N, C-alpha and C positions, 0 to 999 in steps of 0.2 A: 837613349835620347828621347826627350819629351816631344811629342807632336802636339803643338798648341796653336790656337788662334785666339788672339786677344786684342782688345781695343782700349785705348786711353782717351778719355773725353776731357778736354781742357776747358771746362766751363768756369763760371765765376766763383763756384764753390760757396754760394750763398743760398739761403732758403731753408725750409724745414726738412727736406729730404731730396738728395740729388745723387745721381750716379757718377762715380769717378771712372770706373772701368768694368769690363766684363770679359768673359772668355770661356773657352772649353778646351779640354786637354785629354789626350790619351797618353799615358805615361809608360815608360819602359820599366822593367823590373828594378826595384830599389831606387827609382828616381826620387830625389828629395829636395826640400826647400828648407833653408835655415840651418841653425837658429837665426832668425832675422825678424825684422818688424816692418810694418807698413804704416803710413800716416793716416789711414782711414780704416773704417770697419770693413771686414772682409768675410763673406760667407762662401764656403765651398759646399757643393752637394754632389755626392757620389752617384754616378749613373750606373757603373758596373765595377766589378773587381773589388779589391780590398786594399787597406793601407792602415797606417798608424799616424795618430795626431798627438803631439805632446805640447801641453800648455799649462803654465803655472804649476809645474812640478807633477802633473798627472799625465798618464798615458791612456789613450783611447784607441781601441781597435775597431775600425769602422768598415762597413761594406755597403753594397747597393741600398739606396733608400735613406742613408744617413747623411748628415751634414754637420759642419762645425763652424763656429764663429771665432774670429780673431779680432781682438780689440785694437784700437789704434796705439801705435808706439809700444807694443808689448811683444817680447820675443816669442816666437812660435816655431815649431818644427813639425813637418809632416813628410811621410815617406811611403811610396808605393810598395805593395807586397812583392816578394821575390818571385813567386810562382803565378800569382793572379793580380797583376798590377791594375790599379784603378784608373778609370776615366771619370772626369768630373767637370762640372761647370762652376763658375764663380761670378760673384758681383762684389765690387768694391764701392763703398758709398759713405756719405757723410750728411751733415745737416743739423740744424739746431734741435730737431725732434728725433733724430736717428736713435740716440741712446734711449730716449723715453719709449719709442716704439719697440725697441728690442727688449727693454725691461718689461713692458706690458705683454710681450710674447713669451716672457719667461727666459729669455736668452741673456747671458751675461758672462763675464770672465769666469765666474764660479760654476756656471751651468752653460757651457758652450756647445753642448751636443743636442741634436734633435733628430727625429726621424719623420719622414713624410713620404707617403706612397705615390704622390703625384709627380713622378719623375718626367713623364712625357710632357706634362703641362709646364713644368719648370724649365725644361730644355727649350720648349717652343718660345717661352718668354725671352730667354737669353738670346736665342737665335733672332728673334724680332728686334731686340736691342742692337745687335750687331749689324742687322740689315739696314737700320736707320742710323747710320754712323756719321753722317755729314753735318757740318755746321749749319745752324739755323734754329730759330725759335720752335718751329713745328716739331723737328726731330728731337730737340732737347726736352720739350714737354712730353713727347711720346715716351722717350727713354725713362724719364723720371716717373711718369705714370706707370710704366711697366715695372719699375722697381717696386712701387707700392703694391702692385698686384702680386709680384714675386713673394714679397714678405707676407702678404695677406694669405696666400696659399699655405705657407709654412705655419702661420699663426692659427689658421683654421683647421689644420690637420688634427684629427682625433688621436693620432699616435705621436704627437710631440712629446718627447721625453726630456723635459728640461727642469721641472720644478719638483722639489720635495713638497709634501703636503703643507708643511708650515709656511714655506715660501709662497705657495699658491694661495693659501688663506690670506696672507698679508697683502698679496697683490689684489685680491678681491676687495679686501677692506679699503685699500688705498683708492681703488676706483670708485667704490661706493661713497667714500667721504668726499672725493673730488666732485662727484655728481651732486651730492647734497649741498656742498659749499657753492656750487655754480647755479643751483636751481631752488634754493630754499625759499625764495620770494614767489615761486610758483606753487600752486596747490598740489604738490607732489605727495605721493603716499609711498609707504615702504614697498609696495608691489612694483612701483615705478623704478625704485632703486634696484630691486632684485632683477627686474627685466633688463635694466641697463647693464648690470654686471653679468647677466646670463647665468644666474643660479636661482634655485627656488627659494621661496621666502623662509622656509624653516631652516635651510642651510645657512642663509644669510644671518638669521637670528643667532644660530649657534656660533658662527664666526665672530659676530659682534660681542656676544657674551664672553667668549674665550679670550679675545684679543683686546677689545676696547673696555670690557667690563660693564657694558650696558647694552640694552636692546637697540636695534636700528631706530625704532620709534622714539626711544628716549634720547638718542643722539640727535635725531632730526629736531625734536622739540627743544632740546637744550640749545642747539645751534641757533634756531629761530629766536628763542627768547633772549639769547645773548645779543643778537643783532637788534632786537627790539629795545633792549636795555641801552645800547649805544645811541639809538635814535631818540629815546626819551631824554637822555642826558645832553645830547648835542643839538637837538632841533626843537622847533615849536610845532611840528606836525601834530595833527589831531590824532587821537587814539585810533580812530577808524583808519586813517591813512597809514599809521604805523602797522596796524594789524594786516592791512593789505600788502604792505611792503615786505612783510615777513611771512607771507604765504597763508594767512588766515583770511578766509572770505567772510567770516562772521566775527565782528569785534567782541561780542559777548563770549564766544569760545576763547578768543585770545585773552581777554581779561581774566577769565576763570583759570586758564593755564598759567598766566603770569602770576596770579595770586597764589596758586598752589606751589609754584617754584620759589617765589620771593617773599611770600607772607603778607604782601600788600598789593593793592591794585596798581595798575600802571599810572593812574593819575596821582595817587598818593606817593608812589616812588618818585615821580618827576618832581613833585613839590618838595619832598625831603632832600632830594639830590640838589635841587637849586638852592635850598635853604643852607645846606651844609657847605655848598660852594661859596655862597655869599659870606658865611661866617668865616671861612678860611681866608677869603680875600680881605675881609675886614681885619683879621688878626695879622695878616702880612703887612697891611698898611700901617696898623698901630705899631708894629715892631719896627718898621722903617722909620716912622716919625720919632719913635723912642731913641733909635740909634742916632738920628740926626741931631737931636737936642742934647745929647749927652755931652 
C-alpha cells in the first residue's frame, strides 16, 4: 500500500504557470499507477529506490535523482521496484506558458526523462508548497512562484539528460531567433545573442551555419533590412528614422548595408516601390473602366 500525502489546489486555472497539485509518496513493492492519464502536466522526481516508467511505447528504468514528465491527456504507467520500491515527490501544473517552459528545458513527450542532483532542494520546495495549502492570494502566489523555482532547478542542472545534440542545437537556434526578432530595433550584436542563449559565439556561428544556412550576423542583418524594407514601403519616415527603428545608430551604415543587399539605396528603393505601386493602381483603374464600358 502506498503511503502518500497529496494536495489538490482548486484555483482558477488561468495564467502563464500555475500549480494544480503536489505531493510525496513512499510506495510499497510493485505499487503502480495506470495506464491512465491526467488533465495537466505532471513531473515526478525520485528521492530514493527504483522503479519503471512507461510512456509512448518506451520503458525507462529510473532510480534516485531521476525524474519523468507526463503530458496532459496521455496514457502513462509507472511501477515501483519489487525489492527497492521508490519514494518520490510530484507536481501537477498547467498554464499558457507551461509547455513552452518545458520545451525550453528540453522536456517533452519524446524526451520525458531528466536527472537532477538537487534532491533535498526539490523536496523542500514541495514541502513548502504543501505547508502553504490554504485558500488566498498570498498562498497561491507563493505556490506558483515555488513551482517556477522547482522547474528552474531542473532546468539549471548540468546533468539534465533530455536532449539529443540535434534537438539541443535547434532549441538554441529558436531562442536566438526569438531574441533577434524581439530586439532587432536595439543596437544588439551577435555577442548579445550568444550571451542570451548561454553559448559562446563560435558555437552559435556553427549552429546557424548548419541549421539556418547563414551566420548569426547575416541573419540579424537580413532581418533588420527586411523590416526596413517594410517601413520604406508603408511609411513616410525619414531614412534616419528607419535606420534607428531597425537597430542602426548610423544612417550611412544602414544605407550602405541596404545598398549591398538590394542593389539600390533606401531612397531609390522607396521611389521605385511607390512608382510601381502607382502604376499597378492605374492599371487596375483602367481595367475597371474598360470592364464597365463594355
